[in-house]
C-alpha positions as CSV (number, residue, x, y, z in Angstrom):
1,X,19.9,15.6,-4.2
2,X,17.6,13.9,-6.6
3,X,19.4,10.5,-6.1
4,X,19.4,11.0,-2.3
5,X,15.7,11.6,-2.2
6,X,15.0,8.5,-4.3
7,X,17.4,6.4,-2.2
8,X,15.7,7.6,1.1
9,X,12.2,6.8,-0.2
10,X,13.2,3.3,-1.3
11,X,14.9,2.6,2.0
12,X,11.8,3.5,3.9
13,X,9.7,1.5,1.5
14,X,12.0,-1.5,2.0
15,X,11.8,-1.3,5.8
16,X,7.9,-1.1,5.6
17,X,7.9,-4.1,3.2
18,X,10.1,-6.2,5.5
19,X,7.9,-5.4,8.5
20,X,4.8,-6.5,6.7
21,X,6.7,-9.5,5.5
22,X,7.4,-10.5,9.1
23,X,3.8,-10.1,10.5
24,X,1.6,-11.4,7.7
25,X,2.7,-15.1,7.8
26,X,2.2,-15.0,11.6
27,X,-1.3,-13.8,11.2
28,X,-2.2,-16.9,9.1
29,X,-3.9,-19.8,10.7
30,X,-1.8,-22.9,11.5
31,X,1.6,-23.4,13.2
32,X,4.7,-24.5,11.4
33,X,6.1,-25.9,14.7
34,X,3.2,-28.3,15.0
35,X,3.7,-29.3,11.3
36,X,7.4,-30.1,11.9
37,X,6.6,-32.0,15.2
38,X,3.9,-34.1,13.4
39,X,6.5,-35.1,10.9
40,X,9.0,-36.1,13.5
41,X,6.3,-37.7,15.6
42,X,5.9,-40.4,13.0
43,X,9.3,-41.8,14.1
44,X,8.7,-41.5,17.8
45,X,7.7,-39.2,20.6
46,X,9.1,-35.6,20.5
47,X,10.6,-34.3,23.8
48,X,10.1,-30.8,25.1
49,X,13.8,-30.0,24.4
50,X,13.3,-31.0,20.7
51,X,10.2,-28.8,20.5
52,X,12.1,-25.8,22.0
53,X,14.9,-26.4,19.4
54,X,12.4,-26.4,16.6
55,X,10.8,-23.2,17.8
56,X,14.2,-21.5,18.0
57,X,15.2,-22.8,14.5
58,X,12.0,-21.5,12.9
59,X,12.1,-18.2,14.8
60,X,8.7,-18.8,16.6
61,X,9.9,-19.2,20.1
62,X,6.8,-19.1,22.3
63,X,8.9,-17.8,25.3
64,X,10.1,-14.9,23.3
65,X,7.9,-11.8,22.7
66,X,6.9,-10.8,19.2
67,X,9.2,-7.8,19.1
68,X,12.1,-10.0,20.0
69,X,11.3,-12.3,17.2
70,X,11.1,-9.3,14.9
71,X,14.6,-8.1,15.9
72,X,16.0,-11.6,15.4
73,X,14.4,-11.6,12.0
74,X,16.0,-8.3,11.0
75,X,19.4,-9.4,12.3
76,X,19.1,-12.7,10.4
77,X,18.4,-10.7,7.2
78,X,21.4,-8.5,7.9
79,X,23.7,-11.6,8.0
80,X,22.0,-13.4,5.1
81,X,20.4,-16.0,7.2
82,X,16.8,-16.6,5.9
83,X,16.1,-19.6,8.1
84,X,15.3,-23.3,7.5
85,X,12.4,-24.4,5.3
86,X,9.7,-26.6,7.0
87,X,8.4,-27.8,3.6
88,X,11.8,-28.9,2.3
89,X,13.5,-29.6,5.7
90,X,16.4,-29.7,6.3
91,X,17.2,-27.5,3.3
92,X,17.7,-23.8,4.0
93,X,15.6,-21.1,2.5
94,X,18.6,-19.7,0.7
95,X,19.2,-23.1,-1.0
96,X,15.6,-23.4,-2.1
97,X,15.5,-19.9,-3.6
98,X,18.9,-20.4,-5.2
99,X,17.6,-23.6,-6.9
100,X,14.2,-22.3,-8.1
101,X,14.9,-18.6,-8.9
102,X,17.0,-19.2,-12.0
103,X,14.2,-21.2,-13.6
104,X,11.6,-18.5,-13.0
105,X,13.9,-15.7,-14.2
106,X,14.8,-17.6,-17.3
107,X,11.2,-18.4,-18.2
108,X,9.0,-15.6,-17.0
109,X,11.7,-12.9,-17.4
110,X,12.5,-13.8,-21.0
111,X,8.9,-14.1,-21.9
112,X,8.0,-10.8,-20.3
113,X,10.8,-9.0,-22.2
114,X,9.9,-10.6,-25.5
115,X,6.2,-9.7,-25.1
116,X,7.1,-6.1,-24.2
117,X,9.4,-5.6,-27.2
118,X,6.9,-7.3,-29.6
119,X,3.9,-5.4,-28.2
120,X,5.6,-2.0,-28.1
121,X,7.0,-2.5,-31.6
122,X,3.7,-3.5,-33.2
123,X,1.9,-0.8,-31.2
124,X,4.2,1.8,-32.5
125,X,3.6,0.8,-36.1
126,X,-0.2,0.4,-35.5
127,X,-0.3,4.0,-34.1
128,X,1.8,5.4,-36.9
129,X,-0.2,3.7,-39.6
130,X,-3.7,4.1,-38.3
131,X,-6.4,2.2,-40.2
132,X,-4.0,-0.4,-41.6
133,X,-4.3,-4.1,-41.2
134,X,-1.9,-4.0,-38.3
135,X,-4.3,-1.6,-36.5
136,X,-7.2,-4.0,-37.1
137,X,-5.1,-6.8,-35.5
138,X,-5.3,-5.2,-32.0
139,X,-8.8,-6.5,-31.1
140,X,-7.6,-10.1,-31.8
141,X,-4.6,-9.7,-29.6
142,X,-6.5,-8.1,-26.8
143,X,-9.0,-11.0,-26.9
144,X,-6.3,-13.3,-25.7
145,X,-5.6,-11.0,-22.8
146,X,-9.2,-11.1,-21.7
147,X,-9.3,-14.9,-21.7
148,X,-8.6,-16.5,-18.3
149,X,-4.9,-17.3,-18.2
150,X,-5.2,-20.8,-16.8
151,X,-7.7,-21.7,-19.4
152,X,-5.4,-20.5,-22.2
153,X,-2.6,-22.4,-20.7
154,X,-4.6,-25.6,-20.5
155,X,-5.9,-25.2,-24.1
156,X,-2.4,-24.8,-25.5
157,X,-1.1,-27.7,-23.3
158,X,-3.9,-29.9,-24.6
159,X,-3.4,-28.9,-28.3
160,X,0.4,-28.8,-28.5
161,X,1.2,-31.3,-25.8
162,X,-1.5,-34.0,-26.2
163,X,-3.3,-33.7,-29.6
164,X,-0.2,-32.6,-31.5
165,X,2.7,-33.7,-29.2
166,X,5.1,-30.9,-30.3
167,X,6.1,-30.0,-26.7
168,X,6.4,-31.9,-23.4
169,X,3.5,-31.8,-21.0
170,X,5.5,-30.9,-17.8
171,X,8.8,-30.4,-16.3
172,X,11.7,-28.0,-16.8
173,X,14.0,-30.4,-18.8
174,X,14.5,-34.0,-19.8
175,X,15.5,-35.6,-16.5
176,X,16.2,-39.0,-18.0
177,X,18.5,-38.1,-20.9
178,X,20.4,-35.0,-20.1
179,X,22.7,-33.9,-17.2
180,X,22.2,-30.5,-15.7
181,X,25.0,-28.1,-16.3
182,X,26.4,-25.6,-18.9
183,X,26.3,-28.0,-21.8
184,X,24.5,-28.0,-25.1
185,X,22.0,-30.8,-24.5
186,X,20.8,-29.4,-21.2
187,X,20.4,-25.9,-22.5
188,X,18.6,-27.2,-25.5
189,X,16.3,-29.3,-23.3
190,X,15.5,-26.3,-21.1
191,X,14.6,-24.1,-24.1
192,X,12.5,-26.9,-25.6
193,X,10.6,-27.5,-22.3
194,X,10.1,-23.8,-21.7
195,X,8.9,-22.9,-25.1
196,X,5.2,-23.6,-24.6
197,X,4.9,-21.9,-21.1
198,X,6.7,-18.9,-22.5
199,X,4.5,-18.8,-25.6
200,X,1.5,-18.8,-23.3
201,X,2.8,-15.8,-21.4
202,X,3.6,-13.9,-24.6
203,X,0.2,-14.6,-26.3
204,X,-1.7,-13.5,-23.2
205,X,0.3,-10.2,-22.6
206,X,1.4,-8.9,-25.9
207,X,-2.1,-7.5,-26.7
208,X,-2.0,-5.2,-23.7
209,X,1.4,-3.7,-24.6
210,X,0.3,-3.3,-28.2
211,X,-2.9,-1.5,-27.3
212,X,-1.3,0.8,-24.8
213,X,1.5,1.8,-27.1
214,X,-0.9,2.3,-30.0
215,X,-3.1,4.7,-28.0
216,X,-0.1,6.7,-26.7
217,X,1.2,7.0,-30.3
218,X,-2.1,8.4,-31.5
219,X,-2.1,10.9,-28.6
220,X,1.5,11.9,-29.2
221,X,1.0,12.4,-33.0
222,X,-1.6,15.0,-32.3
223,X,0.8,17.2,-30.3
224,X,2.1,20.5,-31.7
225,X,5.7,19.6,-31.7
226,X,4.9,16.7,-34.1
227,X,3.5,19.2,-36.5
228,X,6.6,21.4,-36.1
229,X,8.8,18.4,-36.8
230,X,6.9,17.7,-40.0
231,X,7.1,21.3,-41.0
232,X,10.9,21.2,-40.7
233,X,10.9,18.5,-43.3
234,X,12.3,15.8,-41.1
235,X,12.1,12.2,-42.4
236,X,9.2,10.1,-41.3
237,X,11.4,7.5,-39.8
238,X,13.2,10.0,-37.6
239,X,10.0,11.6,-36.5
240,X,8.5,8.3,-35.5
241,X,11.6,7.1,-33.6
242,X,12.9,10.2,-32.1
243,X,9.8,12.3,-31.4
244,X,6.7,10.0,-31.4
245,X,7.9,6.7,-30.1
246,X,10.3,8.1,-27.6
247,X,7.6,10.1,-25.8
248,X,4.8,7.6,-26.3
249,X,6.8,4.7,-24.7
250,X,7.2,6.4,-21.3
251,X,4.0,5.1,-19.7
252,X,4.8,1.6,-21.1
253,X,8.2,1.7,-19.4
254,X,6.7,2.3,-16.0
255,X,4.3,-0.7,-16.5
256,X,7.2,-2.8,-17.8
257,X,9.2,-2.0,-14.7
258,X,6.4,-3.3,-12.4
259,X,6.0,-6.4,-14.6
260,X,9.8,-7.0,-14.6
261,X,9.8,-6.6,-10.8
262,X,7.1,-9.2,-10.4
263,X,9.0,-11.6,-12.6
264,X,10.8,-12.9,-9.5
265,X,7.4,-13.9,-8.0
266,X,6.9,-16.1,-11.0
267,X,3.6,-17.0,-12.5
268,X,2.1,-19.5,-10.1
269,X,-0.5,-20.5,-12.6
270,X,2.0,-21.1,-15.3
271,X,4.3,-23.2,-13.1
272,X,1.3,-25.1,-11.7
273,X,-0.2,-25.9,-15.1
274,X,3.1,-26.9,-16.7
275,X,4.7,-28.4,-13.4
276,X,7.6,-26.0,-13.9
277,X,10.2,-26.0,-11.1
278,X,10.2,-22.3,-10.5
279,X,9.9,-20.1,-7.4
280,X,6.1,-19.8,-7.9
281,X,5.7,-23.5,-7.2
282,X,7.9,-23.2,-4.1
283,X,5.8,-20.3,-2.9
284,X,2.6,-22.3,-3.4
285,X,4.0,-25.2,-1.4
286,X,5.2,-22.8,1.3
287,X,1.7,-21.3,1.7
288,X,0.2,-24.8,1.9
289,X,2.6,-25.9,4.6
290,X,2.6,-22.7,6.6
291,X,6.3,-22.4,6.0
292,X,7.0,-19.0,7.5
293,X,10.7,-18.9,6.7
294,X,10.3,-19.8,3.0
295,X,7.4,-17.4,2.5
296,X,9.4,-14.6,4.1
297,X,12.4,-15.4,2.0
298,X,10.5,-15.5,-1.3
299,X,8.5,-12.3,-0.3
300,X,11.9,-10.6,0.4
301,X,13.2,-11.5,-3.0
302,X,10.0,-10.2,-4.6
303,X,10.2,-7.0,-2.6
304,X,13.8,-6.3,-3.5
305,X,13.1,-7.0,-7.2
306,X,10.1,-4.7,-7.4
307,X,11.8,-1.9,-5.5
308,X,15.0,-2.4,-7.6
309,X,13.1,-2.4,-10.9
310,X,11.2,0.8,-9.9
311,X,14.3,2.6,-8.8
312,X,16.0,1.6,-12.1
313,X,13.1,3.0,-14.1
314,X,13.1,6.2,-12.0
315,X,16.7,6.7,-12.9
316,X,16.1,5.7,-16.5
317,X,13.2,8.2,-16.7
318,X,15.5,11.0,-15.7
319,X,17.7,10.2,-18.7
320,X,14.8,9.6,-21.2
321,X,12.7,12.5,-20.0
322,X,14.8,15.3,-18.4
323,X,11.5,17.1,-17.4
324,X,11.1,14.6,-14.5
325,X,14.6,15.5,-13.2
326,X,13.9,19.2,-13.5
327,X,10.6,18.9,-11.6
328,X,12.3,17.0,-8.8
C-alpha cells in the first residue's frame, strides 16, 4: 500500500509536469516556425506547402487547435518521439540530448556526489568534536558558498587557466590530439578538462553540506537516546556512526536527492563559463532560439530525473528510518 501511494502520487506529478512542459514554451514570445523559415529563406522563397510541413514537423500547426497539439505531444512522448530541433536542425531532440547528457552527468553528477560525501563527512566530525579546528573551518567553507558562483568560476579560470596554466580554458576534451571513444587518452583528456569545472562546483557547495550536517549532529547529540547509548558503555565510534550520524544525515539525504535530480539540468553557469558541451549549454541555445521541441525534451529529462531521485529517496528513507513507513 505504501508503494502504491507513492507510485500514484508521482504519476500525477509527472502528468502535471508534462502539461506545464507543453504550455510554457508556447507562452514565450517568438515563433520557431518563423525562425526556421528565415533560415530557409536565405536560400530562396519558401512556399506555403513548405511552411505547413515545418509547422507539422515542429508540432505548431496553426490549423490545429491547442488541445490537438497537446494530444499529439503526449502521443509522441509515448512513442519516444521528442521532435526535431530548430537550433540544431535537422538533428532530432533525442540525438542532441543523447550527445550532451553524458557530459553533464559525468561532470555535475560526479562533482555533486563528491561535494556531498566530503561535506557530510567533515560535518559529522565537526559536530562530534565541537570546538576543534575542524569546527572553526566551517565559516571559511561557507564563505565560498555565499560568493556568486559565476565570479568564483571566473576567478579560478583566470588563476589556474591563465596566470598559472595548469588546466585548459574551455572545452570538454582535446579535440586535436585524441579520438572520442572508450580509450585511455580520451578518458584522461576528459578528466583533465573537467577537473577545474568540477573543483568549482565542489568548492562552492561543500560548505553548505558541512554546515547542515554539523548542526544536525549537534542537535542529535543532545537527544536522550544518545545519553542512553553512552551509559551502556558503547564505543564512541559506534555511537557516532550508528546512532548520531545515521539520524543526523536524514535531512541531508533529502537535499541531496533534490540536488542529484537537478544534475541532469546541468549548471548553465558552469558550462557557459568553461564552454563545456553539456545539456545546460544546449538548453541555453534552445531558449535563445525559441526551440520548443528541444526545450520540452530537456525539461522532460529534468522532470524525470527529479521525480525519480525523490522517489528513490522516499524508498530509501523507509529503509533508513522505519518510522516514516510506519506513519504512512
